[in-house]
C-alpha positions in Angstrom: -90.2 -120.0 -137.2 -91.1 -123.2 -138.4 -89.7 -124.7 -141.7 -91.5 -123.8 -145.2 -90.7 -126.3 -147.8 -90.7 -124.5 -151.5 -92.1 -126.6 -154.3 -90.2 -126.1 -158.0 -91.4 -128.1 -161.1 -89.0 -128.7 -164.2 -89.8 -130.8 -167.7 -87.0 -132.4 -168.8 -86.4 -131.7 -172.7 -84.0 -132.8 -175.0 -81.9 -129.9 -174.6 -81.3 -131.0 -170.7 -80.0 -134.8 -172.1 -76.7 -136.2 -171.7 -74.9 -138.3 -174.6 -77.0 -141.2 -172.8 -80.4 -139.4 -173.2 -81.3 -139.5 -169.7 -80.8 -136.2 -167.5 -77.4 -134.5 -167.7 -76.2 -133.8 -164.0 -74.9 -130.6 -164.6 -78.2 -129.8 -165.6 -80.0 -131.3 -162.5 -76.8 -129.1 -160.4 -79.0 -126.3 -161.8 -82.1 -126.7 -160.8 -80.6 -128.2 -157.4 -78.9 -124.8 -156.8 -81.9 -123.1 -157.8 -84.4 -124.8 -155.6 -82.3 -124.2 -152.8 -81.9 -120.7 -153.4 -85.5 -120.1 -153.5 -85.8 -121.4 -150.0 -83.2 -119.3 -149.2 -84.6 -116.3 -150.6 -88.0 -116.6 -149.3 -86.4 -115.5 -145.7 -84.0 -113.3 -146.6 -82.8 -110.6 -149.3 -81.8 -112.6 -152.7 -79.1 -110.0 -153.5 -77.5 -110.9 -150.5 -77.4 -115.0 -150.9 -74.0 -116.8 -152.6 -74.1 -120.5 -152.8 -70.9 -122.0 -150.5 -70.8 -125.4 -150.9 -72.7 -128.4 -152.4 -72.9 -130.8 -150.1 -73.8 -134.1 -151.9 -76.7 -135.1 -154.3 -76.7 -138.2 -155.0 -78.6 -139.7 -158.1 -81.2 -143.1 -157.3 -82.1 -143.6 -160.9 -82.1 -141.6 -164.2 -84.4 -139.2 -165.2 -85.9 -139.6 -168.7 -87.0 -136.9 -171.5 -90.4 -136.1 -170.7 -90.4 -136.6 -167.4 -91.6 -133.8 -164.8 -89.7 -133.5 -161.6 -90.2 -131.9 -158.4 -87.7 -130.2 -156.3 -88.9 -129.7 -152.5 -86.1 -127.5 -151.1 -86.0 -126.3 -147.3 -83.6 -124.3 -145.0 -83.0 -126.7 -142.4 -80.5 -124.9 -140.2 -78.6 -121.9 -139.6 -75.7 -120.0 -138.4 -75.0 -116.2 -138.0 -75.0 -115.5 -141.8 -75.4 -119.2 -143.1 -78.4 -120.9 -144.3 -78.3 -125.3 -145.1 -80.5 -126.0 -147.6 -82.0 -129.7 -148.0 -83.5 -130.4 -151.6 -84.8 -133.2 -152.7 -85.2 -134.0 -156.6 -88.5 -136.5 -156.9 -90.7 -137.8 -159.6 -94.4 -137.8 -160.3 -94.5 -140.3 -157.9 -94.0 -138.4 -154.0 -92.1 -141.6 -153.0 -90.0 -141.8 -155.8 -87.1 -139.6 -154.6 -84.4 -139.3 -157.3 -82.0 -137.1 -155.7 -81.2 -135.8 -152.2 -78.7 -133.5 -150.5 -77.8 -130.3 -148.9 -76.5 -126.5 -150.0 -75.1 -124.0 -147.9 -75.5 -120.5 -148.6 -74.3 -117.4 -146.9 -76.1 -114.1 -146.7 -73.2 -111.4 -147.7 -73.0 -107.7 -147.9 -72.3 -105.5 -151.2 -68.7 -106.1 -150.3 -69.4 -110.1 -150.4 -68.2 -110.2 -146.6 -70.9 -112.4 -144.2 -73.8 -110.3 -142.8 -76.0 -111.8 -140.0 -79.5 -112.6 -141.7 -81.7 -113.0 -137.9 -83.6 -116.2 -139.2 -83.8 -119.2 -136.6 -85.4 -122.3 -137.8 -87.3 -124.8 -135.6 -87.6 -128.4 -136.2 -91.3 -129.1 -135.8 -91.3 -133.2 -136.8 -89.2 -135.6 -136.0 -88.8 -135.7 -139.8 -87.2 -132.5 -139.8 -85.1 -133.0 -136.3 -83.8 -135.9 -138.2 -82.9 -133.9 -141.1 -81.3 -131.2 -139.0 -78.9 -133.9 -137.3 -77.9 -134.5 -141.3 -77.1 -130.8 -141.5 -75.0 -130.0 -138.5 -72.6 -133.0 -139.2 -72.0 -131.3 -142.6 -70.0 -128.2 -141.2 
């Protein structure tokens, strides 16, 4: 299976700001995980997905009220029950990378035990191969 990219947008409002008047990192983390979850849920049953670990969420600049930010997420690596999402937050300009990172999700059964999902991801472009290599280094 090729790597589909899912996109979500958020308008940064007053209630999303910290005491500096910029996007609160906790709110961004919430949207970051949500975006990764949406990518995983597109491939398997959402009720079986749990977040295991956030592998970095590095900001390159502050985000101000009124900005519309774009989250691009894709599952870039899989294991027997593991799904690794790569998420990028961007500004209005698609080249404006604000946050970059990975999240590992696990597919589980009703008792919370790892459940094989049968999903295999194939990188097709050089960029996808590089992202997969970064994801492999997270283990």
